[in-house]
Backbone as CSV, one residue per row, in Angstrom:
resi,resn,N_x,N_y,N_z,CA_x,CA_y,CA_z,C_x,C_y,C_z
1,UNK,0.843,-1.182,0.000,0.000,0.000,0.000,0.885,1.241,0.000
2,UNK,0.552,2.178,-0.860,1.333,3.424,-0.929,0.953,4.322,0.242
3,UNK,1.842,5.258,0.621,1.496,6.192,1.700,0.239,7.009,1.388
4,UNK,0.031,7.343,0.104,-1.153,8.126,-0.279,-2.430,7.324,-0.052
5,UNK,-2.389,6.023,-0.451,-3.566,5.165,-0.258,-3.844,4.955,1.226
6,UNK,-2.762,4.825,2.013,-2.939,4.663,3.456,-3.527,5.917,4.082
7,UNK,-3.063,7.089,3.631,-3.574,8.349,4.177,-5.035,8.576,3.802
8,UNK,-5.468,8.012,2.665,-6.848,8.195,2.219,-7.842,7.332,2.991
9,UNK,-7.355,6.338,3.739,-8.248,5.473,4.507,-8.868,6.244,5.675
10,UNK,-10.111,5.918,6.039,-10.737,6.618,7.181,-10.082,6.211,8.495
11,UNK,-10.153,7.102,9.457,-9.575,6.831,10.778,-10.398,5.798,11.544
12,UNK,-11.708,5.787,11.304,-12.596,4.847,11.977,-13.535,4.223,10.951
13,UNK,-13.969,3.002,11.243,-14.937,2.312,10.403,-16.090,1.860,11.288
14,UNK,-17.318,2.203,10.885,-18.504,1.788,11.623,-18.935,0.415,11.120
15,UNK,-19.159,-0.503,12.042,-19.567,-1.860,11.671,-20.875,-2.207,12.365
16,UNK,-21.527,-3.206,11.850,-22.803,-3.676,12.377,-22.636,-5.107,12.864
17,UNK,-23.073,-5.371,14.082,-23.044,-6.715,14.650,-24.466,-7.260,14.701
18,UNK,-24.608,-8.546,14.434,-25.890,-9.198,14.659,-25.649,-10.674,14.950
19,UNK,-26.596,-11.258,15.671,-26.512,-12.691,16.006,-27.618,-13.427,15.264
20,UNK,-27.260,-14.625,14.769,-28.229,-15.440,14.044,-27.852,-16.904,14.211
21,UNK,-28.760,-17.713,14.693,-28.539,-19.145,14.911,-27.292,-19.405,15.762
22,UNK,-27.114,-18.602,16.798,-26.022,-18.822,17.735,-24.667,-18.294,17.288
23,UNK,-24.599,-17.628,16.142,-23.331,-17.081,15.661,-23.411,-15.564,15.619
24,UNK,-22.263,-14.921,15.845,-22.179,-13.475,15.765,-21.526,-13.093,14.446
25,UNK,-22.141,-12.176,13.733,-21.633,-11.700,12.437,-21.297,-10.222,12.543
26,UNK,-20.305,-9.810,11.778,-19.897,-8.409,11.742,-19.782,-7.989,10.282
27,UNK,-20.332,-6.823,9.942,-20.311,-6.365,8.559,-20.260,-4.840,8.504
28,UNK,-19.769,-4.318,7.388,-19.794,-2.867,7.149,-21.050,-2.465,6.375
29,UNK,-21.896,-3.431,6.026,-23.174,-3.136,5.364,-24.179,-2.778,6.456
30,UNK,-24.386,-1.493,6.678,-25.089,-1.017,7.865,-26.602,-0.993,7.724
31,UNK,-27.126,-0.879,6.513,-28.564,-0.748,6.298,-29.247,-2.104,6.515
32,UNK,-29.931,-2.244,7.661,-30.549,-3.526,8.017,-31.735,-3.863,7.121
33,UNK,-32.396,-2.862,6.553,-33.524,-3.134,5.658,-33.039,-3.627,4.299
34,UNK,-31.966,-3.048,3.827,-31.449,-3.410,2.507,-30.644,-4.709,2.549
35,UNK,-29.870,-4.894,3.621,-29.022,-6.086,3.760,-29.549,-6.919,4.921
36,UNK,-30.401,-7.872,4.608,-31.042,-8.710,5.614,-30.047,-9.692,6.225
37,UNK,-30.340,-10.096,7.447,-29.441,-10.994,8.180,-29.247,-12.330,7.462
38,UNK,-30.340,-12.918,6.983,-30.229,-14.226,6.330,-29.412,-14.158,5.050
39,UNK,-29.567,-13.080,4.289,-28.793,-12.926,3.054,-27.302,-12.790,3.369
40,UNK,-26.973,-12.016,4.403,-25.569,-11.861,4.798,-25.006,-13.177,5.330
41,UNK,-25.845,-13.938,6.025,-25.410,-15.245,6.529,-25.062,-16.183,5.372
42,UNK,-25.871,-16.153,4.307,-25.592,-16.999,3.144,-24.295,-16.588,2.461
43,UNK,-24.083,-15.279,2.342,-22.829,-14.808,1.756,-21.635,-15.253,2.592
44,UNK,-21.778,-15.177,3.904,-20.699,-15.584,4.797,-20.393,-17.068,4.647
45,UNK,-21.447,-17.873,4.443,-21.249,-19.314,4.288,-20.524,-19.633,2.982
46,UNK,-20.595,-18.746,2.003,-19.895,-18.965,0.729,-18.404,-18.619,0.820
47,UNK,-17.959,-18.136,1.967,-16.549,-17.748,2.096,-15.622,-18.940,1.879
48,UNK,-16.140,-20.156,2.159,-15.296,-21.339,1.987,-14.870,-21.486,0.529
49,UNK,-15.751,-21.125,-0.407,-15.402,-21.215,-1.821,-14.247,-20.276,-2.151
50,UNK,-14.186,-19.136,-1.488,-13.072,-18.205,-1.700,-11.773,-18.859,-1.249
51,UNK,-11.810,-19.539,-0.101,-10.623,-20.244,0.394,-10.175,-21.321,-0.602
52,UNK,-11.134,-22.053,-1.155,-10.821,-23.104,-2.128,-10.195,-22.491,-3.382
53,UNK,-10.767,-21.375,-3.852,-10.239,-20.728,-5.060,-8.810,-20.229,-4.845
54,UNK,-8.538,-19.668,-3.677,-7.169,-19.225,-3.380,-6.216,-20.416,-3.327
55,UNK,-6.692,-21.532,-2.799,-5.870,-22.744,-2.763,-5.557,-23.229,-4.174
56,UNK,-6.555,-23.183,-5.067,-6.321,-23.578,-6.454,-5.269,-22.689,-7.106
57,UNK,-5.373,-21.378,-6.861,-4.425,-20.447,-7.481,-3.018,-20.725,-6.977
58,UNK,-2.871,-20.974,-5.687,-1.532,-21.154,-5.122,-0.954,-22.537,-5.383
59,UNK,-1.755,-23.580,-5.163,-1.220,-24.938,-5.227,-1.384,-25.581,-6.599
60,UNK,-2.623,-25.616,-7.110,-2.890,-26.319,-8.364,-2.236,-25.594,-9.537
61,UNK,-2.289,-24.264,-9.525,-1.647,-23.483,-10.591,-0.147,-23.293,-10.328
62,UNK,0.348,-23.856,-9.242,1.770,-23.831,-8.875,2.324,-22.400,-8.823
63,UNK,1.586,-21.535,-8.131,1.994,-20.143,-8.016,2.640,-19.853,-6.667
64,UNK,2.825,-20.871,-5.863,3.436,-20.649,-4.559,4.710,-21.479,-4.467
65,UNK,5.867,-20.891,-4.345,6.120,-19.450,-4.314,6.302,-18.885,-5.713
66,UNK,6.294,-17.558,-5.804,6.630,-16.904,-7.075,8.119,-17.091,-7.332
67,UNK,8.495,-17.306,-8.589,9.871,-17.643,-8.917,10.694,-16.440,-9.364
68,UNK,10.049,-15.357,-9.739,10.790,-14.183,-10.235,11.375,-13.395,-9.073
69,UNK,12.443,-12.658,-9.360,13.164,-11.929,-8.315,12.756,-10.469,-8.210
70,UNK,12.479,-9.807,-9.350,12.169,-8.382,-9.320,10.666,-8.172,-9.187
71,UNK,10.226,-7.056,-8.599,8.783,-6.802,-8.464,8.052,-6.767,-9.808
72,UNK,8.687,-6.194,-10.834,8.032,-6.105,-12.144,7.788,-7.503,-12.724
73,UNK,8.782,-8.375,-12.631,8.627,-9.731,-13.152,7.649,-10.544,-12.302
74,UNK,7.636,-10.298,-10.990,6.679,-11.002,-10.126,5.253,-10.607,-10.491
75,UNK,5.031,-9.314,-10.818,3.705,-8.877,-11.250,3.311,-9.549,-12.564
76,UNK,4.275,-9.689,-13.484,3.992,-10.369,-14.757,3.648,-11.832,-14.519
77,UNK,4.408,-12.491,-13.655,4.147,-13.898,-13.348,2.758,-14.069,-12.733
78,UNK,2.414,-13.171,-11.816,1.101,-13.203,-11.183,-0.007,-12.977,-12.212
79,UNK,0.209,-12.025,-13.130,-0.791,-11.714,-14.152,-1.027,-12.903,-15.075
80,UNK,0.061,-13.543,-15.533,-0.070,-14.699,-16.431,-0.775,-15.851,-15.725
81,UNK,-0.447,-16.085,-14.459,-1.070,-17.169,-13.708,-2.566,-16.908,-13.525
82,UNK,-2.938,-15.679,-13.205,-4.355,-15.350,-13.027,-5.102,-15.410,-14.359
83,UNK,-4.432,-15.056,-15.452,-5.051,-15.186,-16.773,-5.356,-16.653,-17.080
84,UNK,-4.378,-17.523,-16.830,-4.588,-18.958,-17.052,-5.700,-19.484,-16.147
85,UNK,-5.724,-19.035,-14.898,-6.771,-19.458,-13.961,-8.149,-19.058,-14.479
86,UNK,-8.275,-17.822,-14.942,-9.563,-17.342,-15.443,-9.983,-18.070,-16.721
87,UNK,-9.022,-18.460,-17.554,-9.354,-19.224,-18.761,-9.902,-20.608,-18.399
88,UNK,-9.331,-21.233,-17.375,-9.857,-22.532,-16.931,-11.253,-22.354,-16.338
89,UNK,-11.459,-21.282,-15.586,-12.789,-21.000,-15.041,-13.797,-20.752,-16.161
90,UNK,-13.366,-20.089,-17.243,-14.234,-19.874,-18.395,-14.600,-21.204,-19.046
91,UNK,-13.630,-22.108,-19.158,-13.894,-23.445,-19.690,-14.926,-24.165,-18.832
92,UNK,-14.800,-24.057,-17.503,-15.761,-24.680,-16.592,-17.147,-24.066,-16.747
93,UNK,-17.198,-22.746,-16.938,-18.482,-22.060,-17.120,-19.155,-22.514,-18.412
94,UNK,-18.380,-22.587,-19.502,-18.948,-23.038,-20.778,-19.438,-24.479,-20.687
95,UNK,-18.667,-25.334,-20.019,-19.085,-26.720,-19.848,-20.354,-26.809,-19.009
96,UNK,-20.428,-25.998,-17.955,-21.611,-26.000,-17.103,-22.854,-25.531,-17.830
97,UNK,-22.711,-24.468,-18.635,-23.857,-23.964,-19.397,-24.310,-24.996,-20.426
98,UNK,-23.347,-25.591,-21.130,-23.681,-26.551,-22.195,-24.366,-27.791,-21.642
99,UNK,-23.908,-28.272,-20.460,-24.416,-29.540,-19.933,-25.261,-29.379,-18.672
100,UNK,-25.721,-28.156,-18.392,-26.636,-27.874,-17.279,-26.080,-28.357,-15.942
101,UNK,-24.830,-27.990,-15.679,-24.173,-28.306,-14.409,-23.741,-26.984,-13.779
102,UNK,-23.951,-26.861,-12.470,-23.527,-25.649,-11.770,-21.999,-25.576,-11.821
103,UNK,-21.393,-24.491,-12.362,-19.932,-24.437,-12.548,-19.127,-24.639,-11.271
104,UNK,-19.672,-24.240,-10.127,-18.949,-24.434,-8.861,-18.863,-25.907,-8.478
105,UNK,-19.699,-26.750,-9.071,-19.672,-28.185,-8.776,-18.696,-28.938,-9.665
106,UNK,-18.100,-28.261,-10.656,-17.142,-28.905,-11.553,-15.759,-28.845,-10.915
107,UNK,-15.020,-29.935,-10.998,-13.684,-30.016,-10.399,-12.701,-29.156,-11.185
108,UNK,-12.067,-28.205,-10.493,-11.089,-27.338,-11.144,-9.867,-28.137,-11.588
109,UNK,-9.398,-29.036,-10.741,-8.211,-29.829,-11.058,-8.447,-30.702,-12.291
110,UNK,-9.622,-31.316,-12.376,-9.952,-32.152,-13.530,-10.102,-31.304,-14.789
111,UNK,-10.669,-30.107,-14.662,-10.804,-29.214,-15.818,-9.434,-28.792,-16.333
112,UNK,-8.523,-28.499,-15.416,-7.157,-28.134,-15.809,-6.466,-29.310,-16.495
113,UNK,-6.636,-30.506,-15.949,-6.040,-31.693,-16.560,-6.609,-31.980,-17.939
114,UNK,-7.921,-31.822,-18.099,-8.547,-32.042,-19.414,-8.047,-31.025,-20.426
115,UNK,-7.896,-29.800,-19.980,-7.383,-28.759,-20.887,-5.956,-29.088,-21.332
116,UNK,-5.128,-29.498,-20.388,-3.748,-29.856,-20.739,-3.704,-31.037,-21.706
117,UNK,-4.581,-32.005,-21.472,-4.571,-33.225,-22.286,-5.016,-32.973,-23.723
118,UNK,-6.021,-32.110,-23.904,-6.602,-31.927,-25.234,-6.208,-30.614,-25.907
119,UNK,-5.361,-29.795,-25.289,-5.020,-28.484,-25.848,-4.355,-28.598,-27.212
120,UNK,-3.437,-29.541,-27.379,-2.729,-29.666,-28.656,-3.681,-30.126,-29.764
121,UNK,-4.607,-31.029,-29.447,-5.566,-31.488,-30.457,-6.530,-30.378,-30.849
122,UNK,-6.973,-29.582,-29.876,-7.862,-28.461,-30.183,-7.158,-27.417,-31.039
123,UNK,-5.857,-27.206,-30.773,-5.103,-26.208,-31.539,-4.910,-26.640,-32.988
124,UNK,-4.820,-27.951,-33.249,-4.588,-28.456,-34.599,-5.878,-28.654,-35.390
125,UNK,-7.015,-28.803,-34.701,-8.268,-29.106,-35.385,-8.874,-27.858,-36.015
126,UNK,-9.628,-28.046,-37.082,-10.333,-26.951,-37.750,-11.717,-27.428,-38.163
127,UNK,-12.612,-26.488,-38.385,-13.940,-26.786,-38.920,-14.747,-27.730,-38.068
128,UNK,-15.288,-28.770,-38.721,-16.155,-29.752,-38.067,-15.411,-30.516,-36.965
129,UNK,-14.128,-30.832,-37.226,-13.336,-31.565,-36.223,-13.153,-30.724,-34.958
130,UNK,-12.923,-29.420,-35.109,-12.771,-28.530,-33.953,-14.057,-28.479,-33.141
131,UNK,-15.186,-28.416,-33.829,-16.473,-28.385,-33.137,-16.706,-29.677,-32.358
132,UNK,-16.373,-30.819,-32.968,-16.530,-32.103,-32.288,-15.612,-32.218,-31.072
133,UNK,-14.338,-31.815,-31.240,-13.385,-31.867,-30.131,-13.839,-30.954,-28.988
134,UNK,-14.313,-29.762,-29.342,-14.778,-28.816,-28.316,-15.948,-29.399,-27.537
135,UNK,-16.916,-29.976,-28.233,-18.069,-30.601,-27.547,-17.621,-31.747,-26.645
136,UNK,-16.670,-32.563,-27.122,-16.174,-33.683,-26.317,-15.466,-33.197,-25.052
137,UNK,-14.607,-32.168,-25.197,-13.864,-31.642,-24.044,-14.826,-31.029,-23.030
138,UNK,-15.813,-30.267,-23.500,-16.784,-29.669,-22.584,-17.591,-30.749,-21.865
139,UNK,-17.893,-31.840,-22.566,-18.599,-32.946,-21.924,-17.758,-33.620,-20.857
140,UNK,-16.470,-33.802,-21.155,-15.566,-34.418,-20.172,-15.423,-33.524,-18.947
141,UNK,-15.253,-32.223,-19.170,-15.099,-31.276,-18.053,-16.356,-31.265,-17.198
142,UNK,-17.534,-31.242,-17.833,-18.799,-31.185,-17.085,-19.061,-32.473,-16.311
143,UNK,-18.488,-33.591,-16.750,-18.736,-34.871,-16.071,-17.922,-35.035,-14.794
144,UNK,-16.892,-34.220,-14.610,-16.023,-34.335,-13.429,-16.523,-33.380,-12.343
145,UNK,-17.487,-33.831,-11.574,-18.069,-32.979,-10.539,-17.540,-33.362,-9.168
146,UNK,-17.693,-32.441,-8.242,-17.263,-32.648,-6.858,-18.488,-32.684,-5.959
147,UNK,-18.298,-33.147,-4.729,-19.404,-33.238,-3.786,-19.803,-31.888,-3.234
148,UNK,-20.882,-31.883,-2.500,-21.385,-30.668,-1.876,-20.454,-30.267,-0.741
149,UNK,-20.077,-28.979,-0.707,-19.172,-28.488,0.343,-19.851,-27.417,1.181
150,UNK,-21.131,-27.572,1.414,-21.892,-26.582,2.150,-21.464,-26.560,3.614
151,UNK,-21.177,-25.374,4.124,-20.839,-25.161,5.539,-19.684,-26.045,5.996
152,UNK,-18.698,-26.204,5.154,-17.557,-27.042,5.499,-16.654,-26.312,6.476
153,UNK,-16.141,-27.020,7.452,-15.249,-26.434,8.452,-13.956,-27.229,8.445
154,UNK,-12.847,-26.562,8.306,-11.541,-27.209,8.300,-10.585,-26.422,9.190
155,UNK,-9.685,-27.092,9.896,-8.704,-26.360,10.715,-7.680,-25.666,9.826
156,UNK,-7.205,-24.513,10.260,-6.158,-23.792,9.536,-4.811,-24.330,9.985
157,UNK,-4.476,-25.507,9.500,-3.227,-26.164,9.879,-2.726,-26.982,8.695
158,UNK,-1.427,-27.200,8.662,-0.805,-27.972,7.599,-0.530,-29.363,8.127
159,UNK,-0.987,-30.385,7.405,-0.804,-31.750,7.854,0.574,-32.284,7.473
160,UNK,0.992,-32.003,6.247,2.253,-32.564,5.757,3.435,-31.826,6.377
161,UNK,4.346,-32.568,6.962,5.541,-31.980,7.554,6.583,-31.744,6.466
162,UNK,7.429,-30.737,6.627,8.486,-30.532,5.628,9.473,-31.694,5.651
163,UNK,9.813,-32.193,4.466,10.721,-33.338,4.374,12.170,-32.918,4.213
164,UNK,12.427,-31.646,3.969,13.790,-31.185,3.762,14.506,-31.077,5.106
165,UNK,15.604,-31.827,5.328,16.260,-31.811,6.639,17.163,-30.597,6.853
166,UNK,17.383,-29.788,5.833,18.338,-28.691,5.944,17.668,-27.433,6.486
167,UNK,18.412,-26.641,7.268,17.842,-25.387,7.771,17.762,-24.342,6.664
168,UNK,17.011,-23.272,6.930,16.890,-22.188,5.967,18.175,-21.367,5.938
169,UNK,18.502,-20.851,4.780,19.661,-19.982,4.610,19.281,-18.603,5.143
170,UNK,19.822,-18.222,6.307,19.413,-16.981,6.968,20.476,-15.893,6.898
171,UNK,21.581,-16.155,6.220,22.651,-15.172,6.066,23.098,-15.188,4.602
172,UNK,23.853,-14.188,4.166,24.345,-14.223,2.782,25.142,-15.493,2.499
173,UNK,25.007,-16.016,1.285,25.644,-17.273,0.908,27.164,-17.219,1.096
174,UNK,27.789,-16.087,0.725,29.244,-15.953,0.859,29.676,-16.072,2.319
175,UNK,28.890,-15.479,3.213,29.200,-15.540,4.648,29.087,-16.978,5.160
176,UNK,28.068,-17.699,4.718,27.920,-19.103,5.117,29.057,-19.961,4.587
177,UNK,29.511,-19.674,3.355,30.636,-20.423,2.797,31.900,-20.212,3.628
178,UNK,32.143,-18.959,4.043,33.320,-18.663,4.871,33.253,-19.419,6.198
179,UNK,32.057,-19.470,6.791,31.890,-20.187,8.054,32.147,-21.685,7.874
180,UNK,31.662,-22.252,6.762,31.885,-23.674,6.499,33.370,-23.981,6.292
181,UNK,34.050,-23.097,5.531,35.481,-23.298,5.305,36.273,-23.189,6.602
182,UNK,35.908,-22.206,7.452,36.592,-22.043,8.741,36.360,-23.262,9.636
183,UNK,35.132,-23.800,9.623,34.821,-24.989,10.421,35.591,-26.205,9.891
184,UNK,35.678,-26.343,8.568,36.408,-27.462,7.972,37.891,-27.391,8.333
185,UNK,38.440,-26.156,8.278,39.854,-25.973,8.616,40.113,-26.299,10.084
186,UNK,39.199,-25.864,10.977,39.334,-26.153,12.404,39.247,-27.649,12.664
187,UNK,38.354,-28.337,11.947,38.225,-29.796,12.103,39.489,-30.510,11.634
188,UNK,40.092,-30.008,10.536,41.340,-30.614,10.054,42.467,-30.453,11.070
189,UNK,42.579,-29.260,11.642,43.623,-29.004,12.656,43.400,-29.904,13.865
190,UNK,42.147,-30.011,14.277,41.818,-30.849,15.422,42.154,-32.316,15.128
191,UNK,41.840,-32.781,13.896,42.154,-34.152,13.505,43.647,-34.401,13.460
192,UNK,44.422,-33.411,12.936,45.870,-33.551,12.887,46.454,-33.646,14.288
193,UNK,45.958,-32.843,15.229,46.461,-32.905,16.606,46.173,-34.255,17.259
194,UNK,44.988,-34.805,16.984,44.633,-36.101,17.556,45.546,-37.209,16.978
195,UNK,45.900,-37.102,15.692,46.806,-38.081,15.092,48.208,-38.027,15.700
196,UNK,48.662,-36.797,15.984,49.994,-36.621,16.580,50.062,-37.232,17.981
197,UNK,48.944,-37.211,18.686,48.929,-37.766,20.061,49.111,-39.281,20.040
198,UNK,48.634,-39.926,18.963,48.788,-41.378,18.866,50.154,-41.712,18.294
């Protein structure tokens, strides 16, 4: 955030609290007549889909971590990844419309895999063959559905432990190399002294 954008933010924000079915909700949508409690509750329950979509962007699209070093290149990498993500979502939407399936029920991972598998054939096909391939791919994408994830609750924890036994590099590489060389030299001197004693 730039200093100008930070300065433009209000000093205080008024929020609205309400309780419904034993839960407390907080929102900046203050008009109780326009924004009913049940409607806001439904929107809140859809937050899980946002978490799933972020997971797809980071893990399935292999965007975590970003590989570029400069901010400009990192922005380009992020833009290309989000473009590819939106194209897969468009494929899911077209498949859902064509085959009367709710697009959120279509598996993103399977849609990405189908796109990868048939992309070269779609690029080479023309005319009637392209139309047939497109219909087949949309049918395959629409057939890969997922179960209902209504009101799903998951802990914010990572199950898989890191398998890399090495510590993180927390100092400049040159400095670590000097420390390793100094330790190796000290070990050699120590070994030579022990040999002389025998």
